[in-house]
C-alpha positions as CSV (number, residue, x, y, z in Angstrom):
1,M,93.5,114.3,95.6
2,D,96.0,115.2,98.5
3,A,94.5,112.1,100.0
4,L,95.2,110.0,97.1
5,F,98.4,111.2,96.2
6,N,99.8,110.6,100.0
7,F,98.4,106.9,99.3
8,I,100.6,106.4,96.5
9,G,103.5,108.4,98.0
10,S,102.8,105.8,100.8
11,I,103.0,102.7,98.5
12,F,105.8,104.0,96.5
13,G,108.0,104.5,100.1
14,Y,107.6,100.9,100.3
15,V,109.3,100.0,97.0
16,L,111.8,102.7,97.5
17,Y,112.1,101.5,101.0
18,F,112.6,97.5,99.4
19,F,115.3,98.5,96.9
20,N,117.7,100.8,99.1
21,S,117.5,98.1,101.4
22,I,119.0,96.2,98.7
23,S,121.2,98.6,97.2
24,G,121.7,101.2,100.0
25,N,121.9,104.2,98.6
26,F,119.3,106.2,97.2
27,G,120.3,106.9,94.2
28,V,120.8,103.4,92.7
29,S,116.8,103.0,94.7
30,I,115.2,106.0,92.2
31,I,117.2,104.0,89.2
32,L,115.9,100.1,90.1
33,F,112.2,102.4,90.4
34,T,112.5,103.7,87.4
35,L,113.2,100.6,85.7
36,F,110.4,98.7,87.8
37,T,107.6,101.1,86.5
38,R,108.8,101.3,83.2
39,L,108.5,97.3,83.0
40,L,105.2,97.6,85.0
41,L,103.7,99.7,82.3
42,F,105.5,98.0,79.4
43,P,102.0,96.1,78.6
44,L,99.8,99.2,78.6
45,T,102.5,100.8,76.2
46,I,101.9,97.6,74.2
47,K,98.0,98.2,74.2
48,Q,98.9,101.8,73.3
49,Q,100.9,100.5,70.8
50,K,98.0,98.7,69.6
51,S,95.2,101.0,69.3
52,M,97.5,103.4,67.1
53,A,97.4,100.6,64.9
54,G,94.1,99.8,65.0
55,M,93.5,103.7,64.3
56,Q,95.7,103.7,61.6
57,R,93.9,100.3,59.6
58,L,90.8,102.3,60.5
59,Q,91.5,105.8,58.6
60,P,90.9,104.7,55.2
61,K,87.4,103.3,56.4
62,M,86.6,106.5,59.0
63,K,87.8,108.1,55.5
64,E,84.9,106.4,53.2
65,L,82.3,107.7,56.6
66,Q,83.3,111.4,56.3
67,E,83.5,111.0,52.7
68,K,79.9,108.9,52.7
69,Y,78.1,111.4,56.0
70,G,80.4,114.3,55.9
71,N,77.8,116.9,55.6
72,D,75.3,114.9,58.1
73,K,77.6,115.3,61.6
74,A,75.8,113.1,63.6
75,K,74.9,110.4,61.1
76,Y,79.0,110.6,60.5
77,N,79.5,110.0,64.3
78,E,77.0,107.3,64.5
79,E,79.0,105.4,62.1
80,V,81.6,106.3,63.4
81,S,80.6,104.3,67.0
82,K,79.3,101.4,65.0
83,L,82.6,101.2,63.1
84,Y,84.7,101.2,66.6
85,Q,82.3,98.9,68.4
86,R,82.6,96.3,65.1
87,E,86.3,96.6,64.8
88,G,87.4,96.4,68.8
89,Q,89.1,99.7,68.8
90,S,88.6,102.5,71.4
91,P,90.1,106.2,70.0
92,A,90.8,106.6,73.7
93,G,92.7,104.0,74.2
94,G,96.3,104.8,73.8
95,C,96.1,107.8,76.4
96,L,96.2,105.4,79.8
97,P,99.8,105.0,79.8
98,M,100.4,108.8,78.9
99,L,97.6,109.6,82.0
100,I,98.9,107.4,84.6
101,Q,102.8,109.2,84.2
102,L,101.0,111.9,86.4
103,P,100.2,110.1,89.3
104,I,103.5,108.0,88.7
105,F,105.4,111.7,89.3
106,Y,103.4,113.0,92.2
107,G,103.3,109.6,94.0
108,L,107.1,109.5,93.8
109,Y,107.4,113.0,94.6
110,R,105.2,112.7,98.0
111,A,107.6,110.0,98.8
112,I,110.8,111.6,98.1
113,C,109.5,115.0,100.1
114,M,108.1,112.6,102.9
115,P,110.8,110.3,103.6
116,L,109.6,110.0,106.9
117,T,106.4,109.0,106.9
118,C,105.9,107.7,103.0
119,T,109.4,105.6,103.2
120,L,110.3,104.9,106.7
121,H,106.4,104.9,107.9
122,L,107.2,106.4,111.2
123,D,104.5,106.8,113.3
124,M,103.6,110.4,113.8
125,S,100.8,110.1,116.1
126,N,103.1,108.5,118.4
127,P,104.1,111.0,121.3
128,A,107.8,109.6,121.9
129,V,108.3,110.4,118.0
130,A,106.5,113.6,118.1
131,S,108.5,114.3,120.8
132,A,112.3,113.4,119.4
133,I,110.9,115.0,116.1
134,S,110.0,118.0,117.6
135,R,113.6,118.1,119.4
136,V,115.2,117.9,116.0
137,K,113.3,121.2,114.9
138,T,114.4,123.5,117.7
139,L,118.4,122.6,117.3
140,S,118.6,126.0,115.1
141,E,122.2,124.9,115.0
142,V,121.4,121.9,112.9
143,Y,117.9,122.8,111.6
144,T,117.3,124.9,108.9
145,S,113.8,125.5,108.0
146,T,112.8,126.1,104.1
147,S,110.3,128.5,102.7
148,S,108.6,125.4,101.7
149,S,106.9,123.6,104.9
150,F,106.1,120.4,102.5
151,Y,110.1,119.8,103.0
152,S,110.1,119.7,107.0
153,Q,110.6,116.2,106.8
154,I,113.7,116.7,104.1
155,N,115.0,119.1,107.0
156,V,114.7,117.0,109.4
157,I,116.8,114.3,107.6
158,E,119.0,117.2,107.0
159,A,118.8,118.0,110.5
160,V,119.2,114.6,111.8
161,R,122.6,114.3,109.5
162,N,124.1,117.0,111.0
163,I,124.0,115.6,114.1
164,G,126.1,112.6,113.1
165,G,125.1,110.3,115.3
166,N,126.2,112.6,118.5
167,Y,122.3,112.4,120.1
168,A,123.9,112.9,124.1
169,K,125.5,116.2,123.0
170,Y,121.9,117.3,122.0
171,G,120.1,116.4,125.0
172,F,118.1,113.4,123.2
173,T,117.5,110.8,125.5
174,S,118.1,107.1,125.1
175,T,114.7,106.3,123.7
176,E,114.6,109.0,121.3
177,A,118.1,108.7,120.1
178,E,116.5,104.8,119.2
179,L,113.4,106.4,117.5
180,L,116.0,108.6,116.0
181,K,118.6,105.5,114.6
182,P,116.8,104.9,111.5
183,V,116.0,108.2,109.9
184,Y,120.2,108.6,110.3
185,D,120.6,105.6,108.7
186,L,118.6,106.9,105.8
187,S,120.1,109.9,105.4
188,Q,123.6,108.6,104.9
189,Q,122.2,107.2,101.9
190,F,121.3,110.0,99.6
191,N,124.4,111.1,98.5
192,F,125.3,109.9,94.7
193,L,127.8,110.4,92.9
194,G,128.8,113.5,94.7
195,I,125.3,115.2,94.9
196,D,122.5,115.3,97.9
197,L,119.4,114.4,96.3
198,L,117.6,115.8,99.0
199,S,119.0,119.0,98.1
200,I,117.6,121.6,95.5
201,A,119.5,122.4,92.4
202,K,121.3,125.8,93.1
203,F,124.0,127.7,91.1
204,W,126.6,127.1,93.9
205,N,126.1,123.1,94.3
206,P,126.4,120.2,92.6
207,A,123.0,119.6,92.1
208,I,123.0,122.1,89.2
209,I,124.7,119.2,87.2
210,L,121.6,117.0,87.1
211,T,119.8,120.5,85.8
212,F,121.6,120.1,82.9
213,V,121.6,116.3,82.3
214,V,118.2,116.6,82.5
215,F,117.7,118.8,80.1
216,F,120.1,116.5,77.5
217,A,118.7,113.7,78.8
218,S,114.8,114.9,78.1
219,A,115.3,116.8,75.0
220,G,118.0,113.9,73.3
221,G,115.3,111.2,74.6
222,M,112.3,112.6,72.6
223,L,114.3,113.2,69.6
224,L,115.7,109.4,70.0
225,T,111.9,108.4,70.4
226,N,110.3,109.7,67.7
227,K,113.0,108.8,65.5
228,L,112.6,105.2,66.3
229,T,108.5,105.1,66.2
230,G,108.6,107.0,63.0
231,N,106.8,110.4,64.5
232,T,109.4,112.7,63.2
233,N,107.6,112.8,59.4
234,Q,104.0,113.1,61.1
235,A,105.0,116.1,63.6
236,Q,107.0,117.3,60.2
237,M,103.4,117.0,58.6
238,N,101.9,118.7,61.3
239,G,103.8,121.8,61.2
240,C,106.0,121.2,63.9
241,S,109.4,120.8,64.0
242,P,110.6,117.3,66.5
243,N,113.8,119.6,67.1
244,M,111.9,122.4,68.7
245,M,109.5,119.6,70.8
246,G,112.5,117.9,71.7
247,I,114.0,121.3,73.0
248,T,111.1,122.6,75.0
249,M,110.7,119.5,76.5
250,G,114.2,119.7,78.1
251,L,113.9,123.2,79.2
252,F,110.5,122.3,80.4
253,S,112.3,119.5,82.3
254,A,115.2,121.4,83.3
255,W,113.2,124.7,84.8
256,I,111.1,121.6,86.6
257,S,114.0,119.9,88.2
258,L,115.1,123.7,89.9
259,S,112.2,123.6,92.1
260,V,112.4,119.8,93.4
261,P,114.6,117.7,95.1
262,S,118.0,116.1,93.2
263,A,115.9,113.3,93.5
264,M,113.3,114.1,91.5
265,A,115.4,115.5,88.7
266,L,117.3,111.7,88.7
267,Y,114.0,109.8,88.2
268,W,112.9,112.0,85.3
269,T,116.5,111.7,83.9
270,C,116.1,108.0,84.0
271,S,113.0,108.2,82.7
272,S,114.2,110.0,79.8
273,L,117.1,107.5,78.7
274,F,114.9,104.7,79.1
275,A,112.2,105.5,76.8
276,P,114.0,105.1,73.7
277,A,114.7,101.9,74.9
278,Q,111.8,101.0,75.4
279,S,110.5,102.5,72.0
280,W,113.0,100.0,70.2
281,V,111.7,96.8,71.6
282,V,107.8,98.2,71.2
283,N,108.9,99.2,67.3
284,K,110.3,95.9,66.6
285,Y,108.2,93.7,67.7
286,Y,105.2,95.1,67.6
287,N,105.2,98.1,65.0
288,A,101.7,98.6,63.5
289,A,102.8,96.5,60.2
290,I,103.4,93.4,62.1
291,L,99.9,94.1,64.7
292,N,97.8,95.2,61.3
293,A,99.4,91.8,59.6
294,K,98.1,89.8,62.8
295,S,94.7,92.0,62.9
296,E,94.3,90.9,59.3
297,A,94.7,87.2,60.1
298,Q,92.2,86.9,62.7
299,R,89.8,88.4,60.8
300,L,90.2,85.9,58.1
301,A,90.4,83.2,60.6
302,K,87.3,84.6,62.2
303,I,85.3,84.9,58.8
304,K,86.7,81.3,57.8
305,L,85.0,80.1,61.3
306,E,81.7,81.5,60.9
307,E,81.3,80.1,57.2
308,E,82.1,76.8,58.5
309,S,79.4,77.2,61.0
310,V,76.7,78.3,58.8
311,V,77.5,75.0,56.7
312,S,77.5,72.9,59.9
313,A,74.0,74.2,60.1
314,T,72.5,73.4,57.1
315,Y,74.3,70.2,57.1
316,S,72.4,69.5,60.5
317,K,69.4,71.1,59.1
318,K,69.4,68.3,55.8
319,G,70.1,65.2,58.8
320,I,73.9,65.0,58.0
321,K,76.0,64.6,61.0
322,K,79.1,64.4,60.1
323,F,80.9,66.8,57.1
324,A,84.5,67.2,55.9
325,P,85.3,71.4,56.8
326,I,85.2,73.5,53.9
327,Y,88.9,74.7,54.6
328,A,90.5,72.0,56.1
329,L,91.9,69.5,53.6
330,P,92.7,65.7,55.1
331,Q,96.1,65.2,55.9
332,V,98.0,62.0,54.9
333,S,101.2,60.9,56.0
334,E,103.8,59.9,53.7
335,T,103.7,56.4,54.3
336,A,99.6,56.4,53.8
337,S,100.4,58.3,51.0
338,N,103.1,55.8,49.0
339,A,100.8,53.1,50.0
340,T,97.6,54.8,48.3
341,E,99.6,56.0,45.4
342,S,101.0,51.7,45.2
343,D,97.6,50.7,45.5
344,N,95.8,53.0,42.9
345,V,99.2,51.3,40.4
346,E,98.4,48.2,41.4
347,E,94.7,48.7,40.7
348,T,95.4,50.2,37.1
349,K,96.8,47.0,36.2
350,Q,94.4,44.9,37.1
351,I,91.3,47.2,35.6
352,Q,94.0,46.8,32.2
353,T,94.3,43.3,32.6
354,N,90.9,42.1,33.1
355,G,90.1,44.7,29.7
356,T,92.4,42.8,27.9
357,Q,90.7,39.5,29.2
358,S,87.5,41.0,28.5
359,G,88.8,42.0,24.9
360,S,89.9,38.4,23.9
361,R,86.9,37.0,25.4
362,K,85.0,39.2,23.0
363,N,86.9,38.5,19.8
364,N,86.7,34.7,20.5
365,L,83.0,35.2,20.7
366,S,83.1,36.6,17.8
367,K,85.1,34.6,15.8
368,K,83.1,31.5,16.7
369,K,79.9,33.5,15.9
370,K,81.6,34.0,12.3
371,G,82.2,30.3,12.0
372,G,79.2,29.2,12.9
373,S,77.6,31.5,10.2
374,K,79.8,30.4,7.2
375,G,79.1,26.3,8.6
376,K,75.3,26.7,8.1
377,Q,76.0,28.7,4.5
378,S,78.5,25.7,3.3
379,S,75.8,23.3,4.5
380,S,72.9,25.0,2.6
381,D,75.2,25.2,-0.6
382,Y,76.0,21.6,-0.3
383,Q,72.6,20.8,-0.2
384,G,71.3,23.1,-3.2
385,K,73.8,21.5,-5.6
386,K,72.9,17.8,-4.7
387,K,69.4,18.5,-5.9
388,K,70.4,20.0,-9.2
């Protein structure tokens, strides 16, 4: 695990070194690094939001399964697993963004506490580099050792900063001075708003200000995030006060900041301040109502495609190659529609005209028939009269 965090710290060190080359200040680099990691994890945050919305959508179905298989735990778990698989949901899908925060925190902690190997990537196996670092540690007038050996590289940077570039005064060779030059350049960039980011907060140094800032940023950021995401009511229903949760988190963050370099306290402050802004974006464009509506639309579209595939298969068995989709209506342009209507009107008029002509012909025929019968009748009458 220690090797893993050293590896992550080395990668983060490259990122910090890049931002440091742009800004020229380690505090600004921490802010840019925090924003960078937040943007990098934003897709995972959206995935977490989708997972939470999906689980919320499945709550009524899970309640039905609980009522149906409440007494049979094995059957209930089996049906719940089938439900998750059928709906494409995972109960652990929303945990990844929270779990990944821990490696980021420890990786950045290694990059800050071991700036020589993680940020500057000095080859400590090089005899010349090792000799220069060893000479710095022997200078008791500029080097101050702390109780924790984990901060020895920070102590070296502070000692090189105290040397002030006057290497000849302390007997360094030109080669050692050249090797220590990037260490001295980096040591000048840890002053952020009058606070030494390498120092640990004490009541007699300015770094204690960041401890109070961490408390208010962490507590206030958590309260605001809960308000934006709607978790306040849920927390109250679970019997936990959101105000108490925010204060507890703020106290925990402040306590941690008293035992780590102030650069970590700055990172925690920035992360706490960026969290509400990120929650606002997620809640506005990826809230549960929007995601569930999209999921329902996708479900209906899937059902429609399945029905059309069934109809297509049925027509294929009957030897019909083409068929009109059961849900698709032909789209006719306005010009074509008007032309069709005019054709229908002309066809109707033609039918009416033909009907009228046909009716008149029938009337003429009937009249002729009537006339002929009358003529025959009159001729027979004439002949009868003549015989008489």
